[in-house]
DSSP file (Angstrom, degrees, kcal/mol; ACC not computed):
  #  RESIDUE AA STRUCTURE BP1 BP2  ACC     N-H-->O    O-->H-N    N-H-->O    O-->H-N    TCO  KAPPA ALPHA  PHI   PSI    X-CA   Y-CA   Z-CA
    1    1 A X              0   0    0      0, 0.0     2,-0.3     0, 0.0     5,-0.1   0.000 360.0 360.0 360.0 142.7    0.0    0.0    0.0
    2    2 A X        +     0   0    0      3,-0.3     3,-0.4     1,-0.0     0, 0.0  -0.974 360.0   0.3-154.8 141.8    1.2    3.5   -0.8
    3    3 A X  S    S-     0   0    0     -2,-0.3     3,-0.1     1,-0.2    -1,-0.0   0.776 122.8 -46.6  52.5  43.0   -0.2    7.0   -0.9
    4    4 A X  S    S+     0   0    0      1,-0.3     2,-0.3    25,-0.0    -1,-0.2   0.811 108.9 108.7  82.9  29.2   -3.7    6.5    0.1
    5    5 A X        -     0   0    0     -3,-0.4     2,-0.4    27,-0.0    -3,-0.3  -0.915  60.5-125.5-130.3 163.6   -4.6    3.6   -2.1
    6    6 A X        -     0   0    0     -2,-0.3     2,-0.4    -5,-0.1    17,-0.2  -0.840  16.7-132.3-102.9 140.2   -5.4    0.0   -1.4
    7    7 A X  E     -A   22   0A   0     15,-2.1    15,-1.8    -2,-0.4     2,-0.4  -0.772  28.8-156.7 -88.6 143.3   -3.6   -2.9   -3.1
    8    8 A X  E     -A   21   0A   0     -2,-0.4     2,-0.4    13,-0.2    13,-0.2  -0.953  19.3-172.0-125.9 143.2   -6.0   -5.5   -4.4
    9    9 A X  E     -A   20   0A   0     11,-1.7    11,-3.3    -2,-0.4     2,-0.4  -0.986  10.3-172.0-119.0 137.6   -5.9   -9.3   -5.2
   10   10 A X  E     +A   19   0A   0     -2,-0.4     2,-0.3     9,-0.2     9,-0.2  -0.996   9.5 169.6-131.6 126.6   -8.8  -10.9   -6.9
   11   11 A X  E     -A   18   0A   0      7,-2.7     7,-3.3    -2,-0.4     2,-0.6  -0.986  27.4-141.6-138.6 143.0   -9.0  -14.6   -7.4
   12   12 A X  E     +A   17   0A   0     -2,-0.3     2,-0.3     5,-0.2     5,-0.2  -0.919  32.8 164.3-103.6 126.5  -11.7  -17.0   -8.5
   13   13 A X  E >   -A   16   0A   0      3,-2.7     3,-2.2    -2,-0.6    -2,-0.1  -0.983  60.8  -9.0-148.6 135.0  -11.7  -20.4   -6.5
   14   14 A X  T 3  S-     0   0    0     -2,-0.3     3,-0.1     1,-0.3    -1,-0.1   0.824 128.0 -52.2  46.4  46.3  -14.3  -23.1   -6.2
   15   15 A X  T 3  S+     0   0    0      1,-0.2    32,-0.3    31,-0.1     2,-0.3   0.427 119.9 103.7  80.7  -4.2  -17.0  -21.1   -7.9
   16   16 A X  E <   -A   13   0A   0     -3,-2.2    -3,-2.7    30,-0.1     2,-0.5  -0.777  68.1-128.1-111.4 156.6  -16.5  -18.1   -5.6
   17   17 A X  E     -Ab  12  48A   0     30,-2.6    32,-3.0    -2,-0.3     2,-0.5  -0.903  20.4-160.6-102.8 130.8  -14.8  -14.8   -6.0
   18   18 A X  E     -Ab  11  49A   0     -7,-3.3    -7,-2.7    -2,-0.5     2,-0.5  -0.969   4.3-166.4-119.5 120.9  -12.2  -13.9   -3.3
   19   19 A X  E     -Ab  10  50A   0     30,-2.8    32,-2.7    -2,-0.5     2,-0.5  -0.930   3.9-173.7-110.8 124.7  -11.3  -10.2   -3.0
   20   20 A X  E     -Ab   9  51A   0    -11,-3.3   -11,-1.7    -2,-0.5     2,-0.2  -0.860   3.3-179.3-127.5  98.5   -8.3   -9.3   -0.9
   21   21 A X  E     -A    8   0A   0     30,-0.5    33,-0.5    -2,-0.5     2,-0.4  -0.569   9.4-158.1 -89.9 158.6   -7.6   -5.7   -0.2
   22   22 A X  E     +Ab   7  54A   0    -15,-1.8   -15,-2.1    -2,-0.2     2,-0.3  -0.997  49.8  35.7-138.5 134.7   -4.5   -4.5    1.8
   23   23 A X  E    S- b   0  55A   0     31,-2.5    33,-2.5    -2,-0.4    34,-0.7  -0.919  93.4 -37.7 130.2-154.6   -4.1   -1.2    3.6
   24   24 A X  E     - b   0  57A   0     -2,-0.3     2,-0.9   -19,-0.2    34,-0.2  -0.896  37.0-146.1-111.4 136.1   -6.4    1.1    5.5
   25   25 A X  E     + b   0  58A   0     32,-3.1    34,-2.6    -2,-0.4    37,-0.3  -0.864  53.1 123.6-102.1 103.0   -9.9    1.8    4.6
   26   26 A X  S >> S-     0   0    0     -2,-0.9     4,-2.5    32,-0.2     3,-0.8  -0.607  80.4 -57.7-141.2-163.4  -10.2    5.5    5.7
   27   27 A X  T 34 S+     0   0    0      1,-0.2     4,-0.3     2,-0.2    -2,-0.0   0.809 132.3  52.3 -59.3 -32.3  -11.2    8.8    4.1
   28   28 A X  T 34 S+     0   0    0      1,-0.1    -1,-0.2     2,-0.1     4,-0.2   0.775 124.2  23.2 -73.2 -30.9   -8.5    8.5    1.5
   29   29 A X  T <> S+     0   0    0     -3,-0.8     4,-2.7     2,-0.1     5,-0.2   0.503  93.2  95.3-120.5  -8.3   -9.5    5.0    0.3
   30   30 A X  H  X S+     0   0    0     -4,-2.5     4,-3.1     1,-0.2     5,-0.2   0.885  85.2  51.0 -54.8 -45.0  -13.2    4.6    1.2
   31   31 A X  H  > S+     0   0    0     -4,-0.3     4,-2.9     2,-0.2     5,-0.2   0.936 114.1  45.1 -61.5 -48.7  -14.5    5.6   -2.2
   32   32 A X  H  > S+     0   0    0     -4,-0.2     4,-2.3     1,-0.2     5,-0.3   0.925 114.1  50.3 -58.9 -43.8  -12.2    3.1   -4.0
   33   33 A X  H  X S+     0   0    0     -4,-2.7     4,-2.2     1,-0.2    -2,-0.2   0.927 113.3  45.3 -57.8 -51.0  -13.1    0.4   -1.5
   34   34 A X  H  X S+     0   0    0     -4,-3.1     4,-2.6    -5,-0.2     5,-0.3   0.938 113.0  48.6 -64.3 -48.8  -16.8    1.0   -1.9
   35   35 A X  H  X S+     0   0    0     -4,-2.9     4,-2.3     1,-0.2     5,-0.2   0.924 114.7  43.7 -62.3 -45.5  -16.8    1.1   -5.7
   36   36 A X  H  X S+     0   0    0     -4,-2.3     4,-2.7    -5,-0.2     5,-0.2   0.930 115.5  48.5 -67.5 -42.1  -14.7   -2.0   -6.2
   37   37 A X  H  X S+     0   0    0     -4,-2.2     4,-2.1    -5,-0.3    -2,-0.2   0.919 112.2  47.9 -66.0 -40.1  -16.6   -4.0   -3.6
   38   38 A X  H  X S+     0   0    0     -4,-2.6     4,-2.4     2,-0.2     5,-0.2   0.902 113.4  49.1 -64.2 -43.9  -20.1   -3.0   -5.0
   39   39 A X  H  X S+     0   0    0     -4,-2.3     4,-1.8    -5,-0.3    -2,-0.2   0.929 112.4  47.5 -64.5 -42.3  -18.9   -3.9   -8.5
   40   40 A X  H  X S+     0   0    0     -4,-2.7     4,-2.1     1,-0.2    -1,-0.2   0.883 111.2  50.5 -63.9 -38.4  -17.6   -7.2   -7.4
   41   41 A X  H  < S+     0   0    0     -4,-2.1    -1,-0.2    -5,-0.2    -2,-0.2   0.892 112.4  47.8 -67.9 -38.4  -20.9   -8.0   -5.4
   42   42 A X  H  < S+     0   0    0     -4,-2.4    -1,-0.2     1,-0.2    -2,-0.2   0.816 115.5  43.8 -76.0 -26.6  -23.0   -7.2   -8.4
   43   43 A X  H  < S+     0   0    0     -4,-1.8    -2,-0.2    -5,-0.2    -1,-0.2   0.772  93.0  96.8 -88.2 -22.6  -20.9   -9.3  -10.8
   44   44 A X     <  -     0   0    0     -4,-2.1     2,-0.4    -5,-0.2     4,-0.1  -0.358  55.2-162.2 -68.4 146.9  -20.5  -12.3   -8.5
   45   45 A X  S    S-     0   0    0      2,-0.2     2,-0.4   -30,-0.2    33,-0.2  -0.728  74.0  -6.2-124.7  77.5  -22.9  -15.2   -9.1
   46   46 A X  S    S+     0   0    0     -2,-0.4    33,-3.0    27,-0.1     2,-0.4  -0.986 119.3  12.6 138.4-131.2  -22.5  -17.1   -5.8
   47   47 A X  E     - c   0  79A   0     -2,-0.4   -30,-2.6   -32,-0.3     2,-0.5  -0.687  47.8-169.8 -87.8 132.8  -20.1  -16.4   -3.0
   48   48 A X  E     -bc  17  80A   0     31,-3.1    33,-2.7    -2,-0.4     2,-0.6  -0.988  14.3-162.7-117.0 118.4  -18.0  -13.2   -2.7
   49   49 A X  E     -bc  18  81A   0    -32,-3.0   -30,-2.8    -2,-0.5     2,-0.9  -0.883   6.2-155.4-106.2 126.8  -15.4  -13.6    0.0
   50   50 A X  E     -bc  19  82A   0     31,-3.2    33,-2.4    -2,-0.6     2,-0.8  -0.855   9.5-150.4-102.1 103.1  -13.8  -10.5    1.3
   51   51 A X  E     -bc  20  83A   0    -32,-2.7   -30,-0.5    -2,-0.9     3,-0.5  -0.639  16.2-179.6 -74.9 109.6  -10.4  -11.5    2.8
   52   52 A X  E >   +     0   0A   0     31,-3.0     3,-1.6    -2,-0.8    34,-0.6   0.334  50.8 104.9 -91.4   4.8   -9.8   -9.0    5.6
   53   53 A X  E 3  S+     0   0A   0      1,-0.3    -1,-0.2    30,-0.2   -31,-0.1   0.826  83.4  46.9 -61.7 -31.0   -6.4  -10.3    6.7
   54   54 A X  E 3  S+b   22   0A   0    -33,-0.5   -31,-2.5    -3,-0.5     2,-0.7   0.400  84.6 106.2 -97.9   4.9   -4.6   -7.3    5.0
   55   55 A X  E <   -b   23   0A   0     -3,-1.6    31,-0.2   -33,-0.2    34,-0.2  -0.756  43.3-175.7 -84.8 112.5   -6.8   -4.5    6.3
   56   56 A X  E     -     0   0A   0    -33,-2.5     2,-0.3    -2,-0.7   -32,-0.2   0.731  69.8  -3.2 -79.7 -22.6   -5.0   -2.6    9.0
   57   57 A X  E     -b   24   0A   0    -34,-0.7   -32,-3.1    32,-0.0     2,-0.4  -0.958  57.5-158.1-165.5 146.7   -8.0   -0.3    9.9
   58   58 A X  E     -b   25   0A   0     -2,-0.3   -32,-0.2   -34,-0.2   -34,-0.0  -0.965  11.5-154.1-137.7 121.8  -11.5    0.3    8.6
   59   59 A X    >>  -     0   0    0    -34,-2.6     4,-1.7    -2,-0.4     3,-0.7  -0.190  40.5 -92.8 -80.2 177.6  -13.5    3.5    9.2
   60   60 A X  H 3> S+     0   0    0      1,-0.3     4,-2.0     2,-0.2     5,-0.2   0.783 127.7  61.8 -63.6 -27.5  -17.3    3.8    9.4
   61   61 A X  H 3> S+     0   0    0      2,-0.2     4,-1.4     1,-0.2    -1,-0.3   0.855 102.6  49.0 -72.0 -30.7  -17.2    4.6    5.8
   62   62 A X  H <> S+     0   0    0     -3,-0.7     4,-1.8   -37,-0.3    -2,-0.2   0.906 109.9  51.8 -65.2 -44.9  -15.6    1.1    5.1
   63   63 A X  H  X S+     0   0    0     -4,-1.7     4,-1.6     1,-0.2    -2,-0.2   0.837 106.4  53.3 -64.7 -34.5  -18.3   -0.5    7.2
   64   64 A X  H  X S+     0   0    0     -4,-2.0     4,-2.8     1,-0.2    -1,-0.2   0.878 103.8  59.1 -66.7 -38.7  -21.0    1.3    5.1
   65   65 A X  H  X S+     0   0    0     -4,-1.4     4,-3.0     1,-0.2    -2,-0.2   0.902 102.7  51.8 -53.9 -46.2  -19.3   -0.2    2.0
   66   66 A X  H  X S+     0   0    0     -4,-1.8     4,-2.7     2,-0.2    -1,-0.2   0.910 108.8  49.5 -59.4 -40.7  -19.9   -3.6    3.4
   67   67 A X  H  X S+     0   0    0     -4,-1.6     4,-2.4     2,-0.2    -2,-0.2   0.951 113.6  46.4 -66.5 -44.6  -23.6   -2.8    3.9
   68   68 A X  H  X S+     0   0    0     -4,-2.8     4,-2.6     1,-0.2    -2,-0.2   0.925 111.5  51.0 -58.8 -42.4  -23.9   -1.4    0.4
   69   69 A X  H  X S+     0   0    0     -4,-3.0     4,-2.9     1,-0.2    -1,-0.2   0.901 110.1  50.3 -67.8 -38.0  -22.0   -4.4   -1.2
   70   70 A X  H  X S+     0   0    0     -4,-2.7     4,-2.3    -5,-0.2    -1,-0.2   0.905 110.1  49.7 -67.8 -36.2  -24.3   -6.8    0.7
   71   71 A X  H  X S+     0   0    0     -4,-2.4     4,-2.2     2,-0.2    -2,-0.2   0.923 113.8  44.5 -63.6 -42.3  -27.3   -5.1   -0.6
   72   72 A X  H  X S+     0   0    0     -4,-2.6     4,-2.1    -5,-0.2    -2,-0.2   0.916 112.9  53.1 -70.0 -37.4  -26.0   -5.1   -4.2
   73   73 A X  H  X>S+     0   0    0     -4,-2.9     5,-3.6     2,-0.2     4,-1.0   0.912 108.6  49.7 -57.2 -47.3  -25.0   -8.8   -3.7
   74   74 A X  H ><5S+     0   0    0     -4,-2.3     3,-0.6     1,-0.2    -1,-0.2   0.917 111.8  48.3 -63.7 -45.5  -28.5   -9.7   -2.6
   75   75 A X  H 3<5S+     0   0    0     -4,-2.2    -1,-0.2     1,-0.2    -2,-0.2   0.874 116.6  42.4 -58.4 -40.1  -29.9   -7.9   -5.6
   76   76 A X  H 3<5S-     0   0    0     -4,-2.1    -1,-0.2    -5,-0.1    -2,-0.2   0.484 119.9-104.9 -85.3  -5.6  -27.5   -9.7   -8.0
   77   77 A X  T <<5S+     0   0    0     -4,-1.0     2,-0.3    -3,-0.6    -3,-0.2   0.720  79.6 122.5  85.1  23.1  -27.9  -13.2   -6.3
   78   78 A X      < -     0   0    0     -5,-3.6     2,-0.5   -33,-0.2    -1,-0.3  -0.831  52.8-138.1-116.6 159.0  -24.5  -13.2   -4.5
   79   79 A X  E     -c   47   0A   0    -33,-3.0   -31,-3.1    -2,-0.3     2,-0.6  -0.944  11.3-143.4-116.0 127.0  -23.6  -13.6   -0.8
   80   80 A X  E     -c   48   0A   0     -2,-0.5    23,-0.5   -33,-0.2     2,-0.4  -0.798  21.6-179.0 -90.9 124.0  -20.9  -11.6    0.8
   81   81 A X  E     -c   49   0A   0    -33,-2.7   -31,-3.2    -2,-0.6     2,-0.4  -0.919  17.9-140.6-120.1 141.0  -18.8  -13.5    3.3
   82   82 A X  E     -cd  50 104A   0     21,-2.4    23,-3.1    -2,-0.4     2,-0.3  -0.882  24.8-175.0-104.4 138.1  -15.9  -11.9    5.5
   83   83 A X  E     +cd  51 105A   0    -33,-2.4   -31,-3.0    -2,-0.4   -30,-0.2  -0.938  47.8   6.8-137.2 155.7  -12.9  -14.0    6.1
   84   84 A X        -     0   0    0     21,-1.8     2,-0.2    -2,-0.3    22,-0.2   0.809  66.5-172.9  48.4  47.4   -9.6  -13.9    8.0
   85   85 A X        -     0   0    0     20,-0.5   -32,-0.2    -3,-0.1    -1,-0.2  -0.519  17.1-134.5 -64.6 134.0  -10.1  -10.8   10.0
   86   86 A X     >  -     0   0    0    -34,-0.6     4,-2.9   -31,-0.2     5,-0.3  -0.227  35.3 -87.8 -75.6 177.8   -7.1   -9.8   11.9
   87   87 A X  H  > S+     0   0    0      1,-0.2     4,-2.1     2,-0.2     5,-0.2   0.917 128.8  49.6 -54.8 -45.4   -7.3   -8.7   15.6
   88   88 A X  H  > S+     0   0    0      1,-0.2     4,-2.2     2,-0.2    -1,-0.2   0.890 115.0  43.2 -60.9 -43.0   -8.0   -5.1   14.7
   89   89 A X  H  > S+     0   0    0    -34,-0.2     4,-2.6     2,-0.2    -1,-0.2   0.825 109.6  56.3 -75.0 -31.5  -10.8   -6.0   12.2
   90   90 A X  H  X S+     0   0    0     -4,-2.9     4,-2.1     2,-0.2    -2,-0.2   0.909 110.3  47.3 -66.6 -39.4  -12.3   -8.6   14.6
   91   91 A X  H  X S+     0   0    0     -4,-2.1     4,-2.9    -5,-0.3     5,-0.2   0.939 113.2  47.6 -64.2 -47.9  -12.5   -5.7   17.2
   92   92 A X  H  X S+     0   0    0     -4,-2.2     4,-2.4     1,-0.2     6,-0.3   0.917 112.3  48.6 -56.7 -48.4  -14.1   -3.3   14.7
   93   93 A X  H  X>S+     0   0    0     -4,-2.6     5,-1.6     2,-0.2     6,-1.3   0.903 114.2  46.2 -61.9 -43.5  -16.5   -5.9   13.5
   94   94 A X  H ><5S+     0   0    0     -4,-2.1     3,-1.0     2,-0.2    -2,-0.2   0.947 112.9  49.2 -63.2 -51.8  -17.5   -6.7   17.2
   95   95 A X  H 3<5S+     0   0    0     -4,-2.9    -2,-0.2     1,-0.3    -1,-0.2   0.950 117.4  40.9 -58.3 -51.7  -17.8   -3.0   18.3
   96   96 A X  H 3<5S-     0   0    0     -4,-2.4    -1,-0.3    -5,-0.2    -2,-0.2   0.576 107.9-127.2 -73.7  -8.4  -20.0   -2.2   15.2
   97   97 A X  T XX5S+     0   0    0     -3,-1.0     3,-1.6    -4,-0.6     4,-0.6   0.647  71.0 130.4  66.4  15.3  -21.9   -5.5   15.6
   98   98 A X  H 3>< +     0   0    0     -5,-1.6     4,-2.8    -6,-0.3     3,-0.4   0.738  61.2  70.0 -70.1 -19.9  -21.2   -6.3   12.0
   99   99 A X  H 34 S+     0   0    0     -6,-1.3    -1,-0.3     1,-0.2     5,-0.3   0.645  98.7  51.1 -68.5 -11.0  -20.1   -9.7   13.2
  100  100 A X  H <4 S+     0   0    0     -3,-1.6    -1,-0.2    -7,-0.3    -2,-0.2   0.685 114.5  42.9 -92.4 -22.0  -23.8  -10.3   13.9
  101  101 A X  H  < S+     0   0    0     -4,-0.6     2,-0.3    -3,-0.4    -2,-0.2   0.825 114.1  45.6 -92.7 -38.6  -24.8   -9.2   10.4
  102  102 A X  S  < S-     0   0    0     -4,-2.8     2,-0.6   -21,-0.0   -21,-0.1  -0.787  85.3-112.5-111.8 152.0  -22.3  -10.9    8.3
  103  103 A X        -     0   0    0    -23,-0.5   -21,-2.4    -2,-0.3     2,-0.5  -0.712  36.1-162.3 -75.0 121.8  -20.9  -14.5    8.3
  104  104 A X  E     -d   82   0A   0     -2,-0.6     2,-0.4    -5,-0.3   -21,-0.2  -0.941   4.4-164.7-112.2 124.3  -17.3  -14.1    9.5
  105  105 A X  E     -d   83   0A   0    -23,-3.1   -21,-1.8    -2,-0.5   -20,-0.5  -0.851  22.8-140.4-110.9 144.9  -15.0  -17.1    8.8
  106  106 A X  S    S+     0   0    0     -2,-0.4     2,-0.3   -23,-0.2    -1,-0.1   0.800  87.6  23.3 -69.4 -29.2  -11.6  -17.7   10.3
  107  107 A X  S  > S-     0   0    0      1,-0.1     4,-1.7   -24,-0.1     5,-0.1  -0.879  78.2-114.5-136.2 166.8  -10.2  -19.0    7.0
  108  108 A X  H  > S+     0   0    0     -2,-0.3     4,-2.5     2,-0.2     3,-0.3   0.953 116.9  54.0 -62.2 -49.8  -10.9  -18.8    3.3
  109  109 A X  H  > S+     0   0    0      1,-0.3     4,-1.8     2,-0.2    -1,-0.2   0.871 107.0  51.5 -54.6 -40.9  -11.8  -22.5    3.2
  110  110 A X  H  > S+     0   0    0      1,-0.2     4,-0.6     2,-0.2    -1,-0.3   0.869 110.3  46.7 -67.0 -37.8  -14.3  -22.0    5.8
  111  111 A X  H >< S+     0   0    0     -4,-1.7     3,-0.6    -3,-0.3    -2,-0.2   0.883 110.6  53.9 -70.4 -38.2  -16.0  -19.1    4.0
  112  112 A X  H 3< S+     0   0    0     -4,-2.5    -2,-0.2     1,-0.2    -1,-0.2   0.845 110.9  46.0 -63.5 -36.2  -16.0  -21.1    0.8
  113  113 A X  H 3<        0   0    0     -4,-1.8    -1,-0.2     1,-0.2    -2,-0.2   0.532 360.0 360.0 -86.6  -7.6  -17.8  -24.0    2.6
  114  114 A X    <<        0   0    0     -3,-0.6    -1,-0.2    -4,-0.6    -2,-0.1   0.460 360.0 360.0 -63.1 360.0  -20.3  -21.7    4.3
């Protein structure tokens, strides 16, 4: 990650799309994060796994992006699953209660089999 951007890896595996951003989701990157995540949720036909292992921080704008992507995925027939949250992301998801809204898996394989 450099200069207010996120690094992205996108992979198709076992009929699912796995999106792995790395960096901070904050004022500088929230729009990029939202746009890519909504586009992927709309294009996915099945599971969309968001690998959170590389996210160092996520602001409320990033959490809003998760909600918008979930809504778009539901409309398009896909399911958004969160995977591999690091300790910081686990805490953010718990405080915001997003861990009650989304399926959160400890591993990518667990998310793929959900």
